[in-house]
N, C-alpha and C positions, 0 to 999 in steps of 0.2 A: 273783580272776579277774574281769575286767569282761565280764559276759555281753553287754552292749550292743555290744561290739566284735566279737562272734562273728556271722558271717554264713553262711547266711541267718538271718533272724529267726525266733523261735519262732512268730510269727504264721502262718507257713506251715503249721504243724500245725493251726491253727484253720481255715485255708483248706481243708485236706484234709478236715476234718470237715464243712465247709459243702458241699463237693462231694459227699461221701458221703450226707448227708441230702437234698440237692437231688435226687439220683438217685431215691431212694425216693419223695419227694414227687411228682416228675414221673411216676413209674410209677403211683402212685395216681390222679393226675389223668387220665392217659391211659386207664386202665381205666374210670374213672367216665364219661369223655366218650364213649368208643367203645362200651362194652358196654351202657350204660344205654339207648341208642337202638336197639340191635340187635333187641330184641324187637318193636319197632314195625314192623320190616321183614318180619316173618313174617305171612302172611295166614292167619287162622284160620277153620276150618270145623267146625261142630258136626255130628257124625254119630251115628247113622244119618240120612241125608238127603243133600241136594246143595246146592251153592252155586256161583255164578260167581266166578272169580278172574281178575284181570288180570295177565298175565305180560308185563312191558314189555321184556324183553331175551331174545334167543336164548341158548341154552346149557344147562348142567346145573342141575337143580333137585333139591331134597330135600324129601320129605314126612316130617314128624316127628309122632310120637304124643306129645301133651302129657298126661302122667298127673297133673300138677299144673298147673292152668291157671285163668285168669280171662277170661271173655268177657262184656263188658258189666258187669252187676252180679252175675253168677253165678259162683260158684267151683266148679270141677270137681276132684275128687280120686278117682282110680281106681287100679287095680292097675298096677304097672309092666309086667307081662307081659300083653299083650292077644292073644287068639287068636280066629280065625274071622272077623275083619273083612275084607271084600272091598272093594277100592277100584277106581275107574275114572276116567280122565281123558279128556275129549273136547274137541276143538277146535270152538268154536262156528262159526268161519268156514268150516271144511271138513267139519264133522260127522264128523270122523275120530278114532278112538280113538288115544290116545298110549300107547305101551308103558311099563309100570311094571316096574322091576326091584328086587329086594331091595337094600337099601342095602349098598354095598360096604364102607363104614366104619361101625363102631359108634360113632356120634357122639352125645354127650349134652350137655345144657346146663341151667343153672339161672340164670334171669334174672328179677328182680323178682317173685318168687312163682310163677314158671312153671318147670316142669321137663319136659324132653322128651328123646326119643331118636329117632334116624333109623330109618325103617322101609322107605321106598321112595325110589327116585331115577328121574329121567327127563330126557330131553333134548328141547327144542323148537327148531325152526328159525325159525318165524315167531312173533313176538310177537303178543299179542292176548288175547281173552277165552276162557277155558276153563271147562268145567264139571267140578268135582270131586264125585264121589258115592261114598258108601260105605255098606255095610250088612252085615248078617249073613245067612248062608244061610237059606233058608226052613225054618222049624221050629226055628231056633236063636235063643235070646235072648242079649242082651248089653247092656252098659251104654252110656249116652250118653257119648261121649268127644269130645275136641278134636283135630283134625289141624291142623298148621301147615305152610305151604309157603314155602320161602325159596330164594334163589339164592346159591350160594357162601357160605352162612351159616357153616359150620364153618371154611372157609378164612379168612374175615375174622376170626373169633374167635381162631383160632390165630395169625394175623399180629399181632393186637393184643396177645395175651399174650406171644408171643416177642419182639415189638418192645419191649414194656415191660421184659422181662427183659434184653434186650440193653442197654437204657438203664441199668438198675440195675447190671449187671456192668461196663458201661463206666465208670460213675461210681465204682464200687468200685476198678477198676483205676487210674483217674486219682488217686483219693485215696491209694491205696497207693503209687503212684509218687512223688507229692509228698512223702509221709511219709518214704519210704526215701531219696530224694535229699537231702531236708533233713537227715535224720539223718546221712547219710554226710558231707555237706559241713560240717555243724556239728562233727562229730567231727574232721575234718581241721583245721578252723579252731581248735579247742581245742588240738590238738597243736602247731600253729604258734605259737599265743599262749603256751603253756607253754614252748616252746623259746626264744622271744624273751625271756621273763622269767627264764630260768634263768641 
């Protein structure tokens, strides 16, 4: 049997392999590109203490407790469960306190040596400078820890991950389709060739 006369060519199997591998490569590049810079979008505050943060957009924000963190040249490593810390957020423009609510989602992340979990969420209407302060009740001692504030952080992370997975499964689907179609067509071509040579 002359395999060169059978169409489509075996090279289509190699094409399917290339599509499969390309999907995983693009998935990795997407994660590296999008997730590597996400940590920089979180504004960090070391507490007990207070610091001014700039919130540039209206909307929902989340306060994370980073139990593994790096601020400047200092590494922070504390317990995952933190109790007793009281937080307050005040608008500098209006000198008004912003209501903080317990996080409605148990969101966690691990990025570049930093690990955190959501503890509070809040909404602002007016962008501007806000003062975030936190401390322990009088008479209670606690460790120095890092809080991080970000907008739509969890949603962006999930979109990146699920977008990457969609890319991977899409490439797998295309690779499987190319393989199956090639296999079926080559099978039919072989039968026709055998029948013509009989």
